[in-house]
C-alpha positions as CSV (number, residue, x, y, z in Angstrom):
1,M,-94.7,-9.0,-169.5
2,T,-93.4,-5.9,-167.7
3,S,-89.9,-5.6,-166.5
4,T,-88.0,-3.0,-164.5
5,S,-84.5,-4.3,-165.6
6,P,-83.0,-3.5,-169.0
7,L,-83.2,-6.3,-171.6
8,P,-80.8,-7.0,-174.4
9,G,-83.6,-6.3,-176.9
10,L,-84.3,-2.9,-175.3
11,A,-80.7,-1.9,-175.5
12,R,-80.6,-3.0,-179.1
13,F,-83.7,-0.9,-179.8
14,N,-82.2,2.1,-178.1
15,A,-79.1,1.8,-180.2
16,L,-80.8,1.5,-183.6
17,E,-80.3,4.2,-186.2
18,E,-83.4,6.4,-186.3
19,S,-84.6,5.1,-189.6
20,A,-84.3,1.4,-188.5
21,A,-86.0,2.2,-185.2
22,R,-88.8,4.1,-187.0
23,A,-89.2,1.0,-189.3
24,A,-89.4,-1.3,-186.3
25,L,-92.0,0.9,-184.6
26,H,-94.0,1.1,-187.9
27,E,-94.3,-2.7,-187.8
28,A,-95.8,-2.3,-184.3
29,C,-98.1,0.6,-185.1
30,A,-98.8,2.4,-188.4
31,S,-99.2,5.8,-186.7
32,T,-96.4,8.2,-187.7
33,A,-97.2,10.4,-184.7
34,W,-97.0,7.4,-182.3
35,A,-93.7,6.3,-183.7
36,S,-92.3,9.9,-183.5
37,R,-93.2,10.2,-179.8
38,L,-91.5,6.9,-179.0
39,L,-88.4,7.8,-181.0
40,A,-88.2,11.2,-179.3
41,A,-88.1,9.6,-175.8
42,R,-85.2,7.2,-176.6
43,P,-83.2,5.8,-174.9
44,Y,-85.4,3.9,-172.5
45,A,-84.0,2.7,-169.2
46,T,-86.7,0.0,-168.8
47,V,-89.4,-1.7,-170.8
48,D,-92.0,-0.1,-168.4
49,D,-90.7,3.4,-169.5
50,L,-91.2,2.4,-173.1
51,Y,-94.8,1.2,-172.3
52,E,-95.6,4.4,-170.5
53,V,-94.5,6.5,-173.5
54,S,-96.4,4.2,-175.8
55,D,-99.6,4.5,-173.7
56,A,-99.3,8.3,-173.5
57,A,-98.7,8.5,-177.3
58,T,-101.7,6.3,-178.0
59,A,-103.9,8.4,-175.7
60,G,-102.7,11.5,-177.5
61,L,-103.5,10.3,-181.0
62,T,-105.8,12.6,-183.0
63,D,-108.6,11.1,-185.0
64,A,-106.4,11.3,-188.1
65,D,-103.5,9.6,-186.3
66,L,-105.9,6.9,-185.0
67,A,-107.2,6.3,-188.5
68,E,-103.6,6.0,-189.8
69,A,-102.9,3.4,-187.1
70,M,-106.1,1.4,-187.9
71,A,-105.2,1.4,-191.6
72,G,-102.3,-0.9,-190.6
73,H,-104.5,-3.6,-189.3
74,P,-106.2,-6.2,-191.5
75,P,-109.8,-7.2,-190.8
76,I,-110.3,-10.0,-188.3
77,G,-110.4,-13.3,-190.1
78,R,-108.3,-12.0,-193.0
79,P,-104.7,-11.5,-191.9
80,K,-102.4,-10.0,-194.4
81,P,-100.9,-12.7,-196.6
82,G,-97.3,-13.3,-195.6
83,D,-97.6,-11.3,-192.4
84,P,-96.7,-13.5,-189.5
85,T,-97.7,-10.8,-187.0
86,S,-101.4,-10.6,-188.0
87,A,-101.6,-14.3,-188.6
88,R,-100.2,-15.0,-185.0
89,E,-102.5,-12.4,-183.5
90,Q,-105.5,-13.7,-185.2
91,R,-104.7,-17.3,-184.5
92,G,-108.2,-17.7,-182.9
93,M,-109.8,-17.5,-186.3
94,A,-107.4,-20.1,-187.8
95,G,-109.6,-23.1,-187.1
96,A,-112.9,-21.2,-187.4
97,S,-115.8,-22.9,-189.3
98,E,-116.9,-21.6,-192.6
99,Q,-120.0,-20.3,-190.9
100,L,-118.0,-18.3,-188.4
101,R,-115.8,-17.0,-191.1
102,A,-118.9,-15.9,-193.1
103,E,-120.4,-14.3,-190.0
104,M,-117.1,-12.4,-189.3
105,L,-116.9,-11.2,-193.0
106,E,-120.5,-9.9,-192.8
107,L,-120.0,-8.3,-189.3
108,N,-116.6,-6.7,-190.4
109,L,-118.3,-5.1,-193.4
110,A,-121.2,-3.8,-191.4
111,Y,-118.9,-2.4,-188.8
112,Q,-116.7,-0.8,-191.4
113,E,-119.7,0.7,-193.1
114,K,-120.9,2.2,-189.8
115,F,-117.6,3.5,-188.4
116,G,-115.5,3.9,-191.5
117,H,-112.6,1.7,-190.4
118,V,-111.8,-1.9,-189.6
119,F,-113.0,-3.5,-186.4
120,L,-110.0,-3.3,-184.1
121,I,-109.6,-5.7,-181.2
122,C,-106.6,-7.1,-179.4
123,A,-107.2,-10.6,-180.8
124,T,-104.2,-12.2,-179.1
125,G,-105.6,-15.1,-177.0
126,R,-109.2,-14.7,-178.2
127,T,-111.2,-17.4,-180.0
128,G,-113.1,-16.7,-183.2
129,E,-116.3,-16.8,-181.2
130,Q,-115.1,-14.2,-178.7
131,M,-114.1,-11.9,-181.6
132,R,-117.5,-12.4,-183.2
133,D,-119.3,-11.7,-180.0
134,A,-117.2,-8.5,-179.4
135,V,-118.0,-7.1,-182.9
136,E,-121.7,-7.9,-182.4
137,E,-121.6,-6.1,-179.1
138,R,-119.6,-3.1,-180.2
139,I,-121.4,-2.4,-183.5
140,G,-124.2,-0.8,-181.5
141,N,-121.8,1.7,-179.9
142,A,-121.9,5.5,-180.6
143,P,-118.9,6.5,-182.8
144,E,-117.3,8.5,-179.9
145,Q,-117.6,5.5,-177.5
146,E,-116.3,3.1,-180.2
147,R,-113.3,5.4,-180.9
148,E,-112.2,5.2,-177.2
149,I,-112.6,1.4,-177.2
150,V,-110.5,1.3,-180.4
151,R,-107.9,3.5,-178.7
152,T,-107.8,1.1,-175.7
153,E,-107.5,-2.0,-178.0
154,L,-104.8,-0.3,-180.0
155,G,-102.8,0.4,-176.8
156,K,-103.0,-3.3,-175.9
157,I,-101.9,-4.3,-179.3
158,N,-99.0,-1.8,-179.3
159,R,-97.8,-3.2,-175.9
160,I,-97.8,-6.8,-177.1
161,R,-95.9,-5.8,-180.3
162,L,-93.4,-3.7,-178.4
163,A,-92.8,-6.6,-176.0
164,R,-92.0,-8.8,-179.0
165,L,-89.7,-6.1,-180.4
166,V,-87.7,-5.5,-177.2
167,E,-87.8,-9.0,-175.6
168,E,-86.4,-10.8,-178.6
169,D,-82.8,-12.0,-178.2
């Protein structure tokens, strides 16, 4: 959801001490560079302003920054134990058959071997089958092409997580 009017959650985020705001942003994205760009632009007048800075920060991530961001994401089908965010985002895998889980494990490992990082996809709203099909399709990409797809997917994930952060009452 985008909004042009200030929300109580956005005002609360703007008012957070820097360390608390950095911790909240780290929950959304593990990239230190991304969080620093968002912190430097506070306060935000609107959620759209926050999203614009997030998008620009994501677009500007170096390969090392992108790797740092991806390291904060668990493989599809294996959300971090006790992490409600990854469990919620990967809900499409929750009822997956053992066969689909096994396929995803095999595909995740093959993808990670080829690209050196986890398969990253904005899993929110996707079924297990859709995620499997996406990794099967993307595993054939050239590394440069895949890095740009990962950057796009990370941007989508960051927006969803920021929305949760600033739209909570």
